N, C-alpha and C positions, 0 to 999 in steps of 0.2 A: 925609368918611368919615375919624374918630380913627384916626390911627397906634396899630395894639397892635405894642408890643416885641414880636416872635418870638424861640423861642428851636426850633428847626432841628429836625424830629421824623426820626431817623434809623431808617427803618421799610424793611425788604427786603423790593424790589416783589416777592417772589416770594410773598411773604403770600397766603393763601387768604382770609383774608375771606373765607370761611367756601364761599365756591366759587372758587377761585383755585389748586386746586395742592394741597401739602405743607403744613399750616399752622408756622407758623417761630411767634417767640416776636418779638411787637411790643417796639419799646424803643425808647427817647427818648434823647436825646444831643444835647449840645452843640455835635457836631464836625457839621460839614460833610457833605454824600452827595460834594461838589462832586470830581472826582481831581485837587486841587491841590494840587505839594509844600508846603507849609506853610513851610519854609526858606525857597525861593525864589522862590515864585508859580509855577511851572513848572507846563503843566499835562500828565496823567498820565494822560489817559483815552484810551480805543480810541480815543474818532472823537474829530473838532475838536470845539473850544470855540466855540460858536453862542450868537445869542440871535435872538429871533423881533421882527417890527415886520410889525402890521395892514397890510396897504392898503386904499384905497379905490378902486375904480376901476372908471368905468364898463362897463355890459356885457359880454361874455363874454369870457375871455382866451385868446388865439388859437396866439400863438407871443412869443417872447421873440428877441430880435436884436443880437448887438454891447450889449447890456447892456438894451433898451429894449424895455416892454411892450405889444404888440399886441391892442388888441380888439376888439368890433364889438357894435353894437346897435339895435337895432332900434323907431326913438321914435314911430314910426306905419307903419301897415301901407300896404305897397310905398315903402318907404324905409326904407336902409344907412346907417350912420356907422362908419365906422374909426378908433380913436383910438390914440394911440401916447402909452404913458405919460400917460394918460387926457385926453392932448391932444386934442380932433380936428384928423386928419389929411385925411381925404376925407369925402362924402357919394356917393349913388350912388341912383338910381331902383333899386327890384329888392328881395326880398327874400335875401340870402344868405346861406348856411347856414353859411360853411368860407371860411376864411384859411389860406391857405397863404403859407408863405418859397419863394425859388429866387434863385439868384445874380443872373436877372433883373428880382427886385422881387416885386411882391404879385397874389398869385391871391387870386383872387373865385368862387368855385362857387356857381352857382347850378340850380336844378331844376324844370325846367316841362313840364308832360305838356299832349300834343296826342293826346286820349282813351286808348288802350292804352296808345299810344308815350309813354318819357321822353327828353326831351332834357334833354343837358347842355351848361351853359353859362360859358363862360373869360370872365375876365375880367383883362387882367393889368393893376397898377399899380405906379408906379415909387415906391420908396421913398420922392420927396417930394410923392407923390399926387396925381402926374398920368396919365392913363388913358395908355396902349399900346395895346394892341390884345385883340381880342376874336375867339372861334369859338365855332362851336355842334357837339355833339356827340347825335348817335341812337342811344340804344340801343337793343340786342336786344329782343325780346317775351321777356315774364317774367324782363325785368333790369331794376333799381331800383337808383340810383344812391346813394350813400354818401359819405364824404368822401373826401378827398386829403390827396395829400401830392407833394411836386416834389422833385425828385434827380438830379442829374449831365444832365440836360435830358430828363427823363423827367417825365411826370405821371402817376403813379398816381393809380387809382383805386378805390376798393375798394365792389363791388356788391355787390346781396344774393345773387345765387351766384358771383361770379366776383371777377378783381382781373385789370382792364382797364388797358393802359400806353400811354402814347400819347407823340410827338415831340410840341417844342411846338407845331407848326403842326396839332393835334390830327389827325394820323395815327396809325391803329393800329396799335402794334407787335407785342404781344401779347394774348392774354386764357385765365389759369392757374385754371380750375373750383376753388372749395373751398362746404362745405357750405353748406345753404342759411341765410344771416342769419346764418354765425356771422366773428368774426374782426373783428381792426383793421388800422389799420395805424402802423407806429411807426417814425420817421424818427432813425435812429441818432445820436448823437454821433459815428459817423468820416462818417456823407455818405450810407450808404447808407441805403435803404427795408424793412425788415421787416414780417411778418405776422406779428402774436400770436391763436393763440383762448385765451380765457379760459374755465376752468371753470364757476366761480360768482363772483360777486365776489368779490375779494378771497379764493379759494382754490385761485390758481395757474395754470397754464396753460404750453401751448408757445410757442417763438419759431421759425419759419423762415426763412431769407434766400428771397431772389425771385430768380427765375435765369431774366433777358428773354431770355438767347441759347436753353436750351432747354425755354424756356417749362413750370416748372413748378417749385413748392414746393421747400424743402431744410430738413428737420428741426435745427434750430441746439443748443437744447438744450428741458428743461423744469423750469421751475421750482413750488417744493408750493406755496407762499402769497406772499402782499402782492401790489402792484400797480407794474407795469413803464412806464415810463415811456423817451422816447427822454432819451440821454444826455448829455454833455459829448466836452473836448477830452479827458479823463481815462478815458471809458471808454464804451460803445458804448449802454450802457442807463442810467438809474436805476430803484433798488429801494423803494418804501413798506411798510417796514415795521413791527406796533406795534411795536419799538422803536426805530426809528430810518427815517434812510435810509443806502442803500446807491451805491457806485458796485457796475453788476456787468458782466462781461465774457462776453465771445461765447459763450465755454464753460458758462457759470453760475456762475461762480463771484464770491465778492462780497464789500467788505469797506468799512468801517463809514467813510459823511463824519460820519456825528452818530447820537450816542444819546440817545437823549429825556431818559430818566433822569438821565444826565450831568450834562446842563446845567440838570436842572431844566425838561422844556420837556414839558407831557402837551400832545400833538399826537394830536385823534381825527377821524372825517371827512377824512382826506386820502386823497386817489386821484390826485391829480395831481403832477409833480414839473417845473419846469422850470429849467435851466442857465441864470442872468443874467449869471454872468461874474463875475471877482475874488471868487469863493468863494461866491458867493451863490447863492439857489435860490429861485424859487418856488414855493411849495405851494397846491394848490387841490383842492376837490372838489362831486359836486352840493349837498352840503350841510355847506359847510365857508367858512368866508371867505375870502378869501384873502390869505396874508401874505407878508411875504418872510423867510428862513433869510441871518443876515449874520453871517461870522465876529466874535466879540469878545474883546475879555482877560477870563480869569481869573476878573482882579478885579470885573468889570461884570455876573456872574453871582453873584448878591448872595443866602444860602439863606433857604430859604422853608418854609414848613410845608406839608406833602402832606394835601389834604384827601379822601379818596374819596365820590363819591356813585355809588351800585350802583344799575342797573337790573334788571330779569329781564320780560323778553318774553313774550305770553302763549303757552300752551301751540298756540295754535293760529300764534302766531305764530314760534315753535319749531319747525311740523309743517312748514309753508312754507319755511321754511330761510331766513326776511326777518335780513339782515343788520344788528344794533343800529345800528349808524352810518349805516343807513339809516332805521329805527322810531325812534328817537331823536335825530332829526337836527335839530333844534330847541334841544336840551338842548344836542348838540355844540357848535354854534355860539354856543351865550351861553358855552359850559366854554373854547373857544377865546379867545372874545377876555377875556373875563375874563382868563386867562392871562397875555395878552401884556402887560396892562397893568397887572397887580393887583404890589405890591409885598413884600409879605407872603406871600398865602400861592399856593396852586393846586393844579388840581381835576384829577381824575384819575376820568375816566371808568369801574366794573369793571361786565362783565358776569355777574351770577351765575351763568348757564348755560354760562360758557365758551368762548361759541361756538354756543349748542346741543348740547354734549356730553352737556350734564347736563336731564334733562326737566325742566318746572316743579317739580314733587314735588319732586324730588331737590335742587335747588338749593337751594329753601323750607328743606327738613331742614337739609344743611350749614349754614345762615345763620342759623337759629334753633341749629343746635351751636355757632358761632362768637360770638355773642350772648352764651351761655351762657357760654363760657370766657373774653368779654373780648376779643372781636376782632370788634368788629363795624364798620363803615361809618359811617364820619361822618354822610351821607345816603344819602336812600334816595327813589327815585321811587315815587310810591305809586297804585298803576293799573293795570292789567291783571293778573297774579298775585300783585301784593304791593297788600294791603287797610290800609289805614290804621291799621283800624278795632281788630284783635288787636291791635297797638304801640302802640296807645292803652290798650285796656284793663291792659295788662301795664305802663303809667308807661315805658314805655321814647322816646317822644318828646316832646322840648322844647317848652314852650309859647311861641310866637317873640312873645310877647307883651313878653314879658318886653323882647325884641331891641328893638322897633320904640319903645318906653316911653324906651329907653337912647339912641336913635338922636339925633342932633343935627338931622338934615334928614328925616326922614319921620315920622309918627303913626299909629297907629290907625284915622286920620280917614282917612287917606291911602287904605288900601287899599277897595277896592269890596267887596270879596267877604267882609272880614274880618267883620262882624255871621252871616253867612249859615254860613263855617264853622264858625264858635264856635257856634252855635245844632247842627247835625250833629256836630260832633266833642269836643263842653265844655269848648273851647279851640281857640285858633288855633296849630292841631298842625300843618298845612301850607299850604305857599304854591305862589300859581300867579303866575305871572306875566302871564297871557292866559288869556279863559274866550270858553265863547260862553249864549246863551241856548233852551234848551230849548222850548218851548212849540206851543202851535197858536192859528193864525184864525182865524178868521169874519169874517164879512160885516157893518155898522152897524145894514143893514136887517134884520139878523133877530135878531139880540142886544145890540140899540142900544151903550151906551158899559160895557160889561159888562168887568170884568175876570176873571173866570169864571165856572163854573157846577158846576150840583151835579151828582148823579148821577139823583136825579131831572129834572133840564132835560134830562138826554141821552138818560133812557130815555123821558121825551117823546116828543124831536127823533128819535130813533132810530124810533119808534113810527110818527110823521107823513110820515117817508121812504117814498118809492118806493121798491120791491125793487134799482130798474135803478139808484139813486142810493146815494148814501151816508154817513155820517156820519166816520168814522175810517176811510181808508184802510189796505189790508191789514191788519183788527183781528184777531187770533186768542184766544181766552181767556186763553189764554199769558202773551201781552202786555197785557192790560187788567189781571189779577193781576197780575203783576210790577209794572207802570207804579200802581197803585191802590194795594198792597199797602206796598210799598217807601216810596212816599209820606206812607201812614200810621203807617211805623216811625218815623220823623226826629221825630210828633209827640206818638206814643205813651211813648217810652221817652226815662226820666230817669238817665242812666250815671251823674251825678253823684252821685245821691243812691240807686242802685238799686234803682227804679223803673219800674211800665209801668202801661198803663193800656189792655185789649184789650176785656175786660169789659164794654159800654158800646152804646148805642143807637147812635151814630155808628160802628162797627168794626161793629158789625151790618148797618147800612146799606150801607157797603162787599162784605160779603160777601155781601150779595143782588144788586148790582148786576154783580158778576163774576157769578154763576148768569144773572142774567137778559138782561145784554151778546147780543147778534146778532154772530157774527164775520162778517168780510165779508175775508174772506182771499184775496192775491192767485191772481187764476188766470189762461190766457190770454183770458175773455171779458169782463174787468173788469179789465184793465192800462193805469190811466187816470195822466196825469200833467200837469202843471203849471198852476200858481196859476191860469189863467183859467176852469179847469173847476169853478174855487171860485166866481165871479163867474158863470160863467151856472147853476148849482146844481148842477152831478154831482157834485160835492166838497159837502158843510154847513163843515166844519173842515176844516182846510191843517196838518200837521207843518210850525213852521217853527225850521231854525237859527239864531237871531240870531249869525251871528258877524263883525262890523260894526258902528260905530255909525251907520253909514246902509243898513244890510240892514233892518231894521224899512221904512221911507221907500220903499225898491228893493221891496221886496216891494208893498207898496200900492199902487204907481203899475202893475207889472204886472198887477194885479186889475182896476184901471179903478175902484175904489170905493171907502169909506171901509171902512179892518177894525179889530178890534178883537181885545185880546188877550187870549184866554180860558185856555191850557192846557189842561192837563188836570184832568175833572172830580177836583170833592172832594164830602166829607160837606156840606160847609156856603157851596159854592160862591165857595169866595177863590181866590187867586191858585195857579194850577197850574202856574206856569212856574217854573222853575230852573236854576240854575247849570250847565255844566259846566265844568268846570277839566280847562288840560288841561299835562298832566305836572302835577302837581303835586304837590311834595319835601317829606318828614320830616328833622328833624334828629336823629339818635339822641343819647339821655343821655349812655349813656356810651362813644358815641366817643373819638378821643383828642383832638380840641380843638369841641367843640360850641359854644363861646361863640364860634368864628371864622367858624360858618358861614355868621353872620351877610353877612358882608362877600362871597361868594358873591352868597346871596337878596338883597343890597341891589341888585348888580352885575344880576343876573338881572330884578331886577322894574323898574329904571330905564333898561334897553337890551332892551324885547321885540321881536320881529321886527312891524314898525309896520305890515305890509302891510296896509292895512284890510279885506280879506275873511281875512285869518287870527288871528280871532281879538279881542276888546276888550283893548288894557291893563288890570291888575288895579289899575294905578296912577292915582289918582284924578285926579293935573292932567294926566298924557298924556293917559288919553281925556280929558277935557275938550279939548284941546290939537287933538284928533282933529274931537271936534263943531266945535268952532269955526273948522277948516280947512272944514269939511263947509258951513260957512255959507256960504260963499266960492268954494264951484266956477266955475271959469269955465267957462262955457255953450256959449262959442265955442270952447273948444279943442279942439284938433284931437284929442289922444288922453287917454284918462284913465284912471286907476290905479284908479278910486275902484268903488269895489264892485258885479258885477251892472249896470255901465254906468249909474252913475247922472252924469246928463251937465250937471245944473245943481242949486244952490242947496237943502238942502235948509230949509222953513220952518221958522219958530219952531214952529209945532202939531207939525210930526215933533215935531223935539226934545224939545216937550216929551213928548209921545209914547211915544218913548226915555225919557226920566227918570223918567217916573213910574212905569213897567213894573220900574225899577228898584228903585224905590222903594219896591213893596209886595213883590219878589220874599225870600223868609226860610232859601231850602234850595239845597241840591247836589243833585249828583245822583249823591254816594254815598251807600251805606247799608252796615250791616254786609250783610255774605251770607250769616254763620250765622242771624243770625235771622229773613231772609230764608228761609233754608231751612225751621225748624222749624216756620214761619207757614203755609208754600204747603206741606209734609208734614200737616198740620193739617187743610186745605184741602180738602184731596181726599175724600174721605169725605162731606164737605159737598157736594160737586160733582157727588159719583156720589148723591148724595139718598139715602144712611145716615143724617145727622143732622141736626138745626135749624142755623141760622144760630148762635141762641143759646147750646147745646152746645157748636157750637166754639168758639164766643168766650171761653165759660167753659175750655175744655182748651185755648184757646190761652194764654189768661192763665195757667194753671197752671205750662203750661212756660217759659213767656220769666220767668217772675220767676225761677224759679230759675238759669235763663241770665244775666239781668241782673244779680240778685244777685252771682253769683259772680264776673261779668267786673266789677264796681263794687268789687272788694275792692280 
C-alpha cells in the first residue's frame, strides 16, 4: 500500500456530524491531539498512554492468570481443548462450556441432562493440565445451570433462578434466589464474587455483594452505562465505556485507565476486559477481535487522521432497541483490526441515531443539515435507512474507480461486483467486502439447463400446478410486485442521461404478470420447508441465498438431483438472480479526507470474514482461493467448517455452475426506493381494474420522466 503523508486532523470529538450533539466547527491543524508536553515529551493525558496489539487466540477466552490467557475450543463434538497463551494445555472428552480459575487449579463446567433433571459436572485440573478430581451436582426442578466463578474455597453457580454456592467437595452451602434468567457473576479484583444485573446491553445495571452467611444479596451500587467486568489489584472492577477503560471502586466511583481519543484509538464493540498484569489489559467482545492494551511511550503514538464511518440502523432496529455494535458487528470488527495496524489513519464508527435517541427520520434530517453545512462524515454504510441513490443523484459520493485505478495492488477486474454496481448506480459509488446471491432454484428435469424463466413460463407452470402444490412458496401480490418492478427499474432507467423507458410492451407484460399471478401466502395449512420438498414435487422452485462458494453445491446435494438456477421471472427469460451486498460503504466527496478512505476500504476488501457461510468475498483472488480450497475438502476429516456440512470436495461441474452464475449476473438488489414508490402508486388503480396496462405504463412513463430528469441534473 502506498504511504500517504498525513497532516493530522484536529477535530473536536464532540462534533455533531449531523447527529452527534451540538454542532462545532471542524478544524484542521498540524498540532497533534495527543496530550504530550511538546518541550519535555511528558504525557499529560487524564488516562494512561497505551497502544493496541491484535491477538490471535484459539477458541473463546475464559480467564487470565499471572499474565497468561486461558481459552477453550471444541474442535469436534464431544471434545474440549484448553489453551494457555494459544498453546494447547490439555484436552478432555465432553463439551465443557465454562472455565473458572481457582487457587487449587482450573475448574471445568459441564452441563448434563437426564430427562427433566439437570446435572452439573465439575472437573478440576492443575495449572499444568493434570486432572485432580471431579464431582457431579444435581439441580432442583426448574433450575437450569449457568456459568461459574470460584473464590475463597467456594464454587458459585449462577442458575436460571438462583445463585447456588458449594464447597470444593460439592456440598451445598446456600441458595440465593433472583429473578428468572437475570444477572451474571463477576469475580472482582479483590477476590470476591459479585452479582450484576444488566438493564440492557451497555445500558447500565446493579452490582450486588453475595452474603453466603445470611444467604442474601446486598446492593453495592448502580451504574448507568457501559460494561462492568472483574478488576485487578488496583480496583474491584473494570468498566468499558465509549470513551475509554476505567477502574471502578466498590462505591461505583471511576478513574480512567485509558481514554481512547487521547491515544488515537478507535475501539468499538468491546464488552469484556481482563487484567493481564504489568498494566496490560485484554479487550474482547462477542462481535470484536480480541486485542491487548499495552502501555507505551508518548513518542510511540503517531499522529493519525481521523476518518468517520456513519451508520443509521433501520427504524425497525431502533424500535427493537438493537445495539449498533451488534447490528454492525462485522463492520466493527474490520474497523478495530484496521485501526490496530494502519499507521496513517484511524476509523471511528458514528451512530447517527445517537444510540436510538433519534428516529431514523430525525437522524436523516440532521445528516442532511450537516452535509449542507460542511460537516459530513467521511463514509456512510448505505443500507437500511441510508439508501445510496439520493447521495448518488446529488453528486455526493466519490466514484471509487479512480482509487482502484491508482492502487498498485488492486484493479477493477479484482472486484467481483464492479460491473453490477456500476450497472445499477452509474458508477462504482459503493463498495462491499462480501456478498450473497439471491435467486431461485428449479429442477433440471423441469427447466432443463435454463438460467432464467419468463413471466409466460411462470404463468403457464402455475396453471399446470395442482392447488396443493406451489410454484413459489409464500407468494403475495405485494411481494411479486416489488420483486418484478424493482428488477425492471434497473434496466428501464438511464440515470447518466436522465431518461427512462416504461411505455413499452415489456413493461406492460410485467404489469399483467403482477395482475395474473396466483398468491400462495403462508398459512398453517401450507407451511412447508426444506429443499427435499422441491425434489418431491411439492415445490416447483425454491428461494435460495447463496452465501458461500460451496452453498450452491450443498443445495444441489440436499435435493439429490441436478438443479438449475432460474432466479426470478423476467420479461425475456434472462437471468433473474441478483447480488446482495453486505454493508455497502460509500465515500462522501465533501468529507474531510475522501482520498484517504481507500486505506480502510482496501483493508476491508482484503480482510473479510472468510467464514465460508457468511458471504462470498468481493475480492476476486480471495474468492478464487476459497473455490480452490473447496476442491480439496478432506472427506475423512472429523469436523468441517464448510457450509451446511459439505464434507467432500466440490466437483469441477459444481464449480463451473457457480462461476457461470456469476458471469451471467448483471445487477444487485439495490434500487431507488422513491422510483419504486412512484411506480407502485400508479400500478394500484390498474390492479383494482380501473385502468388498462397500457394506460398505466403511459402514466408511469410521464411521472418517471420528470423524476429521473430532475435527479440526473
